[in-house]
C-alpha positions in Angstrom: 5.4 1.9 29.3 8.9 0.7 28.5 10.2 4.3 28.9 8.7 4.5 32.4 10.4 1.2 33.3 13.7 2.5 32.0 13.4 5.6 34.1 12.7 3.6 37.2 15.8 1.4 36.5 18.0 4.5 36.0 16.7 6.0 39.3 17.4 2.8 41.2 20.8 2.4 39.7 21.7 6.0 40.5 20.5 5.8 44.1 22.4 2.5 44.7 25.6 3.5 42.9 25.3 0.3 40.8 27.2 0.1 37.5 26.9 -2.7 35.1 30.1 -4.8 35.3 30.9 -8.5 35.0 31.7 -10.5 38.1 34.7 -12.7 38.2 34.1 -15.9 40.0 37.3 -17.0 41.9 37.9 -20.5 43.3 40.5 -21.0 46.0 42.4 -23.3 43.7 42.9 -20.5 41.1 45.9 -19.1 43.0 46.7 -16.6 45.7 43.9 -14.1 45.8 46.1 -11.0 45.6 47.7 -12.4 42.5 44.4 -13.3 40.8 43.0 -9.9 41.4 46.3 -8.1 40.6 46.5 -9.9 37.2 42.9 -9.1 36.3 43.6 -6.0 34.3 42.7 -4.6 30.9 45.2 -3.6 28.2 45.4 -0.1 29.6 46.2 -1.4 33.1 42.9 -0.7 34.7 41.0 -3.3 36.7 39.0 -5.6 34.4 36.4 -6.4 37.1 35.2 -4.5 40.1 33.4 -7.5 41.7 35.0 -10.8 42.8 32.8 -13.6 43.9 34.4 -16.2 46.2 32.7 -19.6 46.0 35.0 -22.1 47.7 34.0 -23.4 51.1 36.1 -26.5 51.7 39.5 -24.8 51.7 40.8 -21.3 52.4 41.8 -18.5 50.0 45.4 -17.3 50.5 47.2 -14.1 50.1 50.9 -13.5 49.9 50.8 -9.7 49.7 48.1 -7.0 50.0 45.2 -7.0 47.5 45.7 -3.6 46.1 42.9 -2.6 43.7 43.4 0.0 41.0 40.0 1.5 41.8 36.7 0.3 43.2 36.4 -3.3 44.4 33.7 -5.6 45.8 34.6 -9.0 47.2 31.6 -11.1 48.0 31.5 -14.6 49.5 28.8 -17.1 48.5 27.5 -18.7 51.7 26.8 -22.3 52.3 23.0 -22.4 51.8 22.5 -24.7 54.8 25.1 -23.6 57.4 25.7 -20.0 56.1 29.4 -20.7 56.3 31.3 -17.9 54.5 34.5 -18.4 52.4 37.7 -17.8 54.4 40.7 -15.7 53.4 44.0 -16.2 55.3 47.6 -15.2 54.8 50.1 -17.7 53.4 53.6 -18.2 54.9 56.2 -16.5 52.7 59.5 -18.1 51.7 61.4 -16.2 54.4 58.9 -17.6 57.0 57.3 -14.1 57.4 53.5 -13.5 57.4 51.9 -10.7 55.1 50.8 -7.8 57.3 47.8 -6.5 55.3 45.1 -8.3 53.4 43.4 -5.4 51.5 45.2 -2.1 50.8 43.1 0.9 49.5 45.6 3.3 47.9 43.4 5.2 45.3 41.8 8.5 46.3 38.0 8.4 46.0 37.8 4.7 45.6 35.2 2.4 47.2 35.5 -1.1 48.6 32.7 -3.5 49.7 33.4 -6.8 51.5 30.5 -9.1 52.3 30.0 -12.6 53.6 33.7 -13.4 54.3 35.7 -14.9 57.1 38.9 -12.8 57.3 41.5 -14.7 59.3 44.8 -13.3 60.5 46.4 -16.6 61.3 48.5 -18.0 58.5 48.7 -21.6 57.4 51.4 -22.3 60.1 49.0 -21.0 62.9 50.9 -17.7 63.5 49.9 -14.1 62.8 51.8 -11.0 61.8 52.2 -8.9 65.0 51.0 -5.8 63.2 48.5 -7.6 61.0 45.6 -5.5 59.5 42.7 -6.8 57.5 41.9 -3.5 55.7 44.3 -0.6 55.5 43.3 2.7 53.9 46.0 5.2 53.0 44.2 7.2 50.3 41.8 10.1 50.8 38.0 10.1 50.5 37.7 6.3 50.4 34.4 4.6 51.2 34.5 1.2 52.9 31.5 -1.0 53.4 31.7 -4.2 55.3 28.7 -6.5 55.8 28.3 -9.9 57.5 32.1 -10.6 57.8 34.1 -12.3 60.5 37.4 -10.7 61.5 39.4 -13.2 63.5 42.7 -12.8 65.4 44.0 -9.5 63.9 46.9 -8.3 66.2 47.1 -4.8 64.7 43.7 -3.6 63.4 40.7 -5.0 61.8 40.5 -1.7 59.8 43.2 0.9 60.0 43.3 4.2 58.1 45.3 7.4 57.8 43.7 8.8 54.6 41.6 11.9 55.1 37.8 12.2 54.9 37.1 8.5 54.5 33.7 6.9 55.2 33.1 3.6 56.9 29.9 1.5 57.1 30.2 -1.6 59.2 27.2 -3.8 59.8 26.5 -7.3 61.1 30.2 -8.3 61.6 32.0 -10.3 64.2 35.4 -9.1 65.5 36.9 -11.7 67.8 40.2 -12.4 69.6 42.2 -9.3 68.7 44.7 -9.9 71.5 48.4 -9.1 71.1 50.6 -11.0 73.5 52.4 -8.0 74.9 51.0 -4.8 73.4 47.6 -3.9 74.9 47.1 -0.8 72.9 46.7 -2.7 69.6 44.3 -5.4 68.6 41.7 -2.8 67.6 38.5 -3.1 65.5 38.9 0.2 63.6 41.5 2.9 64.2 42.4 6.3 62.8 46.1 5.4 62.9 49.6 6.6 62.4 51.4 8.2 60.6 49.6 11.3 59.5 46.5 10.8 61.7 43.6 11.7 59.6 40.4 13.7 59.6 37.4 11.3 59.3 34.1 11.9 57.5 31.6 9.2 58.7 31.9 6.1 60.7 28.7 4.1 61.2 28.8 0.8 63.1 25.6 -1.1 63.6 24.7 -4.6 64.9 28.3 -5.8 65.2 29.8 -8.0 67.9 33.2 -7.2 69.3 34.3 -10.2 71.5 37.7 -10.3 73.3 39.6 -7.4 71.8 42.6 -5.7 73.5 42.1 -2.2 72.2 39.3 0.0 70.9 36.1 -1.2 69.3 35.9 2.2 67.7 38.6 4.8 67.5 37.7 7.2 64.8 38.9 10.3 66.6 42.3 10.8 68.2 43.3 14.4 67.9 41.5 15.3 64.7 38.1 16.1 63.6 35.2 13.7 62.5 32.0 14.7 60.8 29.6 12.0 62.1 29.9 8.9 64.4 27.1 6.3 64.9 27.5 3.3 67.1 24.1 1.6 67.4 23.0 -2.0 68.4 26.5 -3.3 68.9 27.7 -5.8 71.5 31.1 -5.0 73.0 32.0 -8.0 75.2 35.4 -8.1 77.0 38.0 -5.5 76.1 41.3 -4.7 77.9 41.3 -1.0 77.1 38.5 1.5 76.7 36.1 0.4 73.9 35.8 3.8 72.2 38.2 6.7 71.7 35.8 9.4 70.6 36.4 12.3 73.0 36.0 15.1 70.5 33.0 13.9 68.5 30.6 16.7 67.5 27.7 14.8 66.0 27.2 11.3 67.3 24.7 8.6 68.3 25.7 5.8 70.8 22.5 4.0 71.4 21.2 0.5 72.2 24.6 -1.1 72.8 25.7 -3.8 75.3 29.0 -3.1 77.0 30.1 -6.1 79.1 33.5 -6.6 80.8 35.0 -3.7 79.0 38.1 -1.6 79.9 39.3 -4.4 82.3 42.9 -3.1 82.1 41.8 0.3 83.5 44.4 3.0 83.5 47.6 2.5 85.5 50.0 4.9 87.1 52.1 5.1 84.0 49.2 5.9 81.7 47.4 8.5 83.8 46.8 11.1 82.5 48.4 10.1 79.2 46.6 8.8 76.1 43.1 8.1 77.4 42.8 11.7 78.4 44.9 13.3 75.7 44.1 17.0 76.2 42.9 17.6 79.7 43.8 15.4 82.8 40.9 13.7 84.5 40.6 11.8 87.7 38.1 9.3 86.2 37.7 7.3 83.1 34.7 5.9 81.3 33.4 3.7 78.5 31.9 7.0 77.3 34.4 9.8 77.7 34.1 13.2 76.0 36.2 16.4 76.4 35.8 20.0 75.2 36.9 20.7 71.7 40.2 22.1 70.6 40.0 25.5 68.8 41.1 23.8 65.5 38.3 21.3 65.7 35.8 23.9 66.7 36.7 25.8 63.5 36.3 22.8 61.4 33.0 22.0 63.0 31.7 25.6 62.4 33.7 27.0 59.5 31.3 29.9 59.1 32.2 31.1 62.6 35.9 30.4 62.5 36.8 34.1 63.0 34.3 34.6 65.8 36.1 35.2 69.1 33.5 33.0 70.8 34.0 30.1 68.4 34.7 27.6 71.3 31.5 28.4 73.1 29.5 28.4 69.8 30.9 25.0 68.9 30.2 23.4 72.2 26.6 24.6 72.1 26.2 23.1 68.7 27.6 19.6 69.5 24.9 17.0 69.3 25.6 13.7 71.0 23.1 11.0 72.1 23.9 8.2 74.5 20.7 6.3 75.0 19.4 2.9 75.9 22.8 1.3 76.5 23.6 -1.3 79.2 27.0 -1.7 80.8 28.2 -4.3 83.3 31.3 -5.7 85.0 31.0 -9.1 86.5 31.9 -9.5 90.2 35.1 -11.5 89.3 36.4 -8.3 87.7 35.5 -5.8 90.3 36.8 -8.1 93.1 40.1 -8.5 91.1 40.4 -4.8 90.8 39.9 -4.3 94.5 42.5 -7.0 95.3 45.1 -5.6 92.9 44.8 -2.1 94.2 45.0 -3.2 97.8 48.3 -5.0 97.2 50.2 -3.6 94.2 52.1 -0.3 93.8 51.1 0.1 90.2 47.4 0.7 90.9 44.8 1.2 88.3 42.0 3.6 87.9 38.9 1.6 87.1 36.2 2.9 84.6 32.7 4.2 85.0 30.2 3.8 82.2 30.2 7.6 81.7 33.2 9.4 83.1 32.7 12.2 85.6 33.8 14.9 83.2 31.3 13.6 80.6 28.5 13.4 83.2 29.2 17.1 84.1 29.1 18.0 80.4 25.7 16.3 79.9 24.4 18.0 83.0 25.4 21.5 81.9 22.6 22.4 79.5 23.7 26.0 79.3 27.1 25.0 77.7 26.1 21.8 76.0 22.3 21.9 75.3 22.4 19.1 72.8 24.2 16.4 74.8 21.6 13.9 75.8 21.9 10.7 77.8 18.9 8.7 78.9 17.8 5.2 79.9 21.3 3.8 80.3 21.6 1.0 82.8 24.3 -0.8 84.8 22.7 -4.2 84.1 23.9 -7.8 83.5 22.6 -8.7 80.0 22.3 -12.3 81.3 23.8 -14.2 78.3 27.5 -14.1 79.1 27.7 -16.5 82.2 28.6 -19.6 80.2 31.5 -17.7 78.4 33.0 -15.8 81.3 35.1 -18.6 82.9 37.1 -19.2 79.7 37.6 -15.5 79.2 38.6 -14.8 82.8 40.8 -17.8 83.4 41.9 -19.1 80.1 41.8 -22.6 78.6 45.0 -24.3 77.5 48.4 -23.4 76.3 49.2 -19.7 76.1 45.6 -18.7 76.7 45.9 -17.6 80.3 42.7 -15.6 80.6 42.3 -11.8 80.9 43.1 -11.6 84.6 46.5 -13.3 84.4 47.1 -11.3 81.2 46.3 -8.1 83.2 48.9 -9.1 85.8 51.6 -9.6 83.2 50.8 -6.3 81.4 50.7 -4.3 84.6 53.9 -5.9 86.0 55.8 -5.5 82.7 56.3 -9.3 82.2 54.0 -9.9 79.2 55.7 -11.8 76.3 53.8 -14.6 74.6 50.6 -15.3 76.4 47.1 -14.2 75.3 43.5 -14.4 76.4 40.2 -14.8 74.5 37.5 -17.3 73.7 37.5 -20.2 71.4 40.8 -19.1 69.9 41.2 -20.5 66.4 43.9 -23.1 65.8 45.0 -23.6 62.2 46.0 -27.1 61.1 48.2 -27.9 58.1 45.7 -29.8 56.1 44.8 -28.5 52.6 41.1 -28.7 53.3 41.3 -26.9 56.7 38.7 -24.3 57.3 37.8 -22.4 60.6 35.3 -23.8 63.0 31.7 -22.9 62.0 29.5 -21.7 63.5 31.7 -19.6 65.7 32.2 -21.1 69.2 30.2 -18.3 70.8 27.4 -18.2 68.2 25.0 -20.4 70.2 25.2 -18.2 73.3 25.3 -14.7 72.0 21.8 -13.4 71.0 21.1 -11.7 67.7 21.6 -8.0 67.7 18.3 -7.4 66.0 15.5 -6.7 68.5 12.1 -8.1 68.4 9.8 -6.7 65.7 8.2 -3.4 66.5 9.4 -3.4 70.2 12.0 -0.6 70.0 11.8 2.9 68.4 14.9 3.2 66.2 16.7 6.5 65.8 16.6 6.4 62.0 14.7 5.2 58.9 16.9 2.5 57.3 16.9 -0.6 55.2 19.5 -3.0 56.4 21.4 -5.2 54.0 19.7 -8.5 53.1 21.1 -11.6 54.9 22.5 -13.6 53.2 23.3 -11.7 50.1 24.1 -13.2 47.5 21.5 -15.9 48.3 19.8 -19.0 46.9 16.8 -19.1 47.0 15.9 -17.2 50.2 17.0 -14.1 52.1 15.8 -11.9 54.9 15.1 -8.2 54.7 15.4 -6.1 57.9 14.3 -2.5 58.1 13.9 0.2 60.7 11.1 2.8 61.0 11.6 5.7 63.3 8.0 7.0 62.8 4.5 5.5 62.5 3.0 5.5 59.0 2.1 3.7 55.7 4.8 1.3 54.6 5.5 -0.6 51.4 8.3 -3.1 50.7 8.8 -4.5 47.2 11.3 -6.3 45.0 12.0 -5.0 41.5 14.0 -6.6 38.6 16.5 -4.7 36.6 13.8 -3.6 34.1 12.1 -1.7 36.9 9.2 -4.1 37.2 7.7 -4.8 40.6 8.0 -8.6 40.8 7.1 -9.1 44.5 5.3 -7.1 47.1 6.2 -8.0 50.7 4.4 -5.2 52.5 1.5 -3.5 50.6 0.8 -0.1 52.0 0.4 -1.3 55.6 0.3 1.1 58.6 3.2 0.1 60.7 4.4 1.5 64.0 8.0 2.7 64.6 10.2 -0.3 65.2 12.4 -3.0 63.7 10.9 -5.4 61.2 12.1 -8.3 59.1 10.6 -10.2 56.1 11.7 -13.4 54.5 12.0 -13.4 50.7 11.9 -16.7 48.6 12.8 -16.3 45.0 12.3 -19.9 43.9 11.5 -19.8 40.2 13.2 -16.5 39.5 16.4 -16.4 37.3 19.8 -15.6 38.7 20.8 -11.9 38.7 20.5 -8.5 40.4 17.3 -7.4 42.0 16.4 -4.3 44.1 14.5 -4.1 47.3 12.6 -0.8 47.7 11.3 0.4 51.1 8.9 3.4 51.2 7.5 4.9 54.4 6.1 8.3 55.3 7.7 10.0 52.3 11.1 8.3 52.7 12.6 5.8 50.3 15.5 3.4 50.7 16.9 1.0 48.0 19.4 -1.8 48.1 20.8 -4.4 45.7 20.3 -8.1 46.3 21.8 -10.9 44.1 20.2 -14.3 43.5 22.8 -16.9 42.6 21.8 -20.4 41.5 
């Protein structure tokens, strides 16, 4: 019996990638976070721990230079059990009055990083931010980045930037807010394949995130280079100045069940048309969803076995598989009226966006050339939850928050210098015990991204990360079933024993489900949630901390 338990444990550990390692608990008073982690080394110079647990909630953690791990790293915040406030990390002001530009720098090929339950603030203790600030920068190849339940606030460069090749990104349940540079509208981006040495991307999966008031792209994995897989599902993209996605040469993608509201407000002006937003082939229209035919180089990467075939371009286009389903998109009347007024009076007119650009619509309609491009059940529809937020975003509040319409006028007339736009813009005070406002100012208005149980048919079988995690004593498990069938959901300890059955061989229809788990009476430590359904299995780690 003990041997069978051991085999189960080894299976679970191998499937989750878990390795036994001690966790270093870090308090905000222990010193600058980059210095604490940088000094945590063994005699041979390797990293002593690969997991760092942040537990301080009444003051912020500081960094004076990038956290640069020597290998894999996990940084996990312990949430307030009542309010779910996460620990906050922010830059310190350096002796020369400058602000560090990067929080986490991944420089080791093949390494992995996981960030969970954290508030990543770009503003330093003097309430200013680095103009090129980036929360996570990846310069190595084949790096895996997982980010769960984190807030990215005020980053003027990128939330996540990368120029390493063949990296993977998994971003779930995060909030990206107020990424607004005062005079550069092409930065302030959630995730970007960036310069120099723009990179080939392996996988980017973004699910159940909120992007609220960002200048640039919510997702820009593809510029001129190839990407293996792109998934953008269940996200809310609410108010952007530029186009929310730069994905024109994707070959395998799902863009489903998203809300796009007030996006691409800046349009494309006479100086930009037909520049960057249509990099290869000039278009007369622009869209939230905008695809183009592949380059020959990307076609060969997509179908390497046919790279010498003279019909490689046609073969590649026929093999592209892209879904755009069940999305809603809307521009409030204040924006459309503003566009009309601007174009009627100004020489520097703007081309305003459609949801799907005309070129892309033609590609989806051409089943002979693109048989696997599918769009369905997309709507131009007001989601109904933004009305109480719109006025502040459109018109500003106080100080240099002038609202997106006045910011538009400054950008398009070439006068932008110091003003910004956004919502509930964070203001840092100088007190030692200062922490960001919590809950987020918009939290009471924006609905959860998880749909009602069983009401939607997901595109995949998946076990979402528990929330919160780590937890004490309760957490919530969410899972997606893309088929009907017998379902089991259980919790195992590290000895491979089933200690709790949440769903016991129930027949469940395709849909989204969630179950609460209370582990009162159990000891602190690592446990495993196992979901089984119709022959599929998914496993994830959860951590009970008391």
